[in-house]
ZAFI-167938 format. One record per residue (C-alpha): x, y, z. Coordinates in steps of 0.1 Angstrom, whole numbers, padded with zeros to 4 digits, always signed. Example, Ala and Ser with C-alpha at 12.3 -4.5 7.8 and 13.67 -1.06 7.14 Angstrom:
<recs>
+0123-0045+0078;+0137-0011+0071;
</recs>
This chain:
<recs>
+0613+1106+1100;+0623+1110+1064;+0636+1144+1072;+0660+1129+1098;+0671+1102+1075;+0678+1128+1048;+0698+1149+1073;+0718+1119+1084;+0725+1109+1048;+0737+1144+1041;+0761+1144+1071;+0774+1110+1061;+0780+1121+1025;+0797+1153+1037;+0818+1133+1061;+0830+1109+1034;+0837+1138+1011;+0858+1156+1037;+0876+1123+1046;+0885+1119+1009;+0897+1155+1009;+0920+1148+1039;+0936+1120+1019;+0941+1138+0986;+0944+1175+0996;+0947+1178+1034;+0957+1215+1038;+0928+1227+1016;+0903+1204+1034;+0915+1215+1068;+0910+1251+1056;+0873+1241+1050;+0868+1221+1082;+0882+1246+1107;+0863+1278+1098;+0831+1259+1092;+0835+1238+1124;+0824+1206+1108;+0822+1187+1140;+0792+1165+1132;+0809+1151+1101;+0841+1148+1121;+0824+1128+1148;+0810+1104+1121;+0845+1098+1107;+0861+1096+1142;+0835+1071+1154;+0840+1049+1123;+0878+1051+1127;+0877+1041+1164;+0851+1014+1156;+0875+0999+1131;+0903+0998+1156;+0881+0984+1184;+0867+0957+1162;+0901+0948+1148;+0917+0944+1183;+0886+0928+1198;+0883+0902+1170;+0919+0891+1176;+0914+0884+1213;+0902+0849+1222;+0871+0849+1244;+0869+0887+1246;+0836+0900+1261;+0815+0927+1245;+0823+0949+1276;+0860+0949+1265;+0850+0965+1232;+0828+0990+1250;+0856+0999+1274;+0881+1003+1245;+0857+1027+1227;+0852+1047+1259;+0889+1048+1265;+0895+1061+1230;+0868+1088+1236;+0884+1099+1268;+0919+1100+1253;+0906+1120+1223;+0888+1145+1246;+0920+1149+1267;+0940+1155+1236;+0917+1183+1225;+0918+1199+1259;+0956+1196+1262;+0962+1210+1227;+0938+1239+1233;+0954+1247+1266;+0989+1246+1251;+0978+1269+1223;+0962+1293+1248;+0994+1292+1269;+1013+1303+1238;+0989+1333+1235;+0967+1322+1206;+0930+1323+1204;+0910+1296+1185;+0879+1276+1188;+0880+1243+1206;+0851+1231+1184;+0872+1238+1153;+0901+1220+1168;+0880+1190+1177;+0865+1189+1142;+0899+1190+1126;+0914+1164+1149;+0885+1140+1141;+0897+1139+1106;+0935+1138+1113;+0932+1104+1128;+0922+1089+1094;+0958+1077+1085;+0958+1056+1116;+0933+1033+1099;+0961+1022+1076;+0980+1011+1107;+0950+0993+1120;+0945+0975+1088;+0981+0966+1085;+0981+0952+1120;+0951+0930+1111;+0972+0914+1084;+1002+0908+1106;+0997+0870+1103;+1000+0871+1065;+1021+0902+1057;+1058+0905+1066;+1062+0921+1100;+1086+0947+1086;+1060+0958+1061;+1034+0961+1089;+1057+0982+1110;+1067+1004+1081;+1030+1011+1072;+1022+1018+1109;+1052+1042+1112;+1043+1060+1080;+1006+1063+1091;+1017+1077+1125;+1040+1103+1110;+1013+1113+1085;+0987+1117+1114;+1012+1138+1133;+1018+1161+1103;+0980+1164+1099;+0978+1173+1137;+1003+1201+1131;+0984+1214+1102;+0951+1212+1121;+0966+1232+1150;+0982+1256+1126;+0949+1262+1108;+0928+1265+1140;+0950+1289+1159;+0966+1308+1129;+1001+1301+1140;+1034+1291+1124;+1046+1255+1120;+1071+1259+1149;+1044+1270+1174;+1021+1243+1161;+1047+1217+1169;+1052+1233+1203;+1015+1229+1210;+1018+1192+1203;+1050+1189+1224;+1040+1209+1254;+1016+1184+1268;+1041+1156+1263;+1068+1176+1281;+1043+1183+1310;+1035+1146+1313;+1073+1137+1312;+1080+1163+1340;+1052+1150+1360;+1064+1114+1356;+1099+1123+1367;+1085+1141+1398;+1064+1111+1407;+1093+1087+1401;+1116+1108+1423;+1090+1109+1450;+1087+1071+1449;+1124+1066+1449;+1129+1089+1479;+1100+1072+1497;+1115+1038+1492;+1150+1050+1502;+1136+1065+1534;+1118+1033+1543;+1150+1012+1540;+1174+1036+1556;
</recs>
């Protein structure tokens, strides 16, 4: 039992050290996370980050049930897994090889700046709204830059291709949305004509 506790303590300490590294020297830290595939530590940080968001939103809702928080956490996990799969697929489509586990480990840490947006949103009732929006925007941009660096490090590609990996899934979803919208429009037009 003590051995498990020591192992857990080690992973938590390593996770916090890597989280600190993402804040002060992100490129160097990602260069450690990706080749070593530090997924356990990443899952610790990702879980705590999502927990902060879930608790923050859940606490602001009146009469929210515990199931709401559980559903929000599950939804975040689903979206995170989908993001990993889409980025990995886009990188493979561009002809690059890399480890999905390394990408997952890196992306666990790249969401850290979004905690600033969560905290800023929690203080929306006391802080000026413009300040909250500015902090949220800056945190979102920082997280996107970290995503680009994570893809760049995982798949050994340039910045342009890394940005393309992030944009390809968005473009695919946009094309799919347009196709569905056109289908609905033509279906409605055919009904009324």
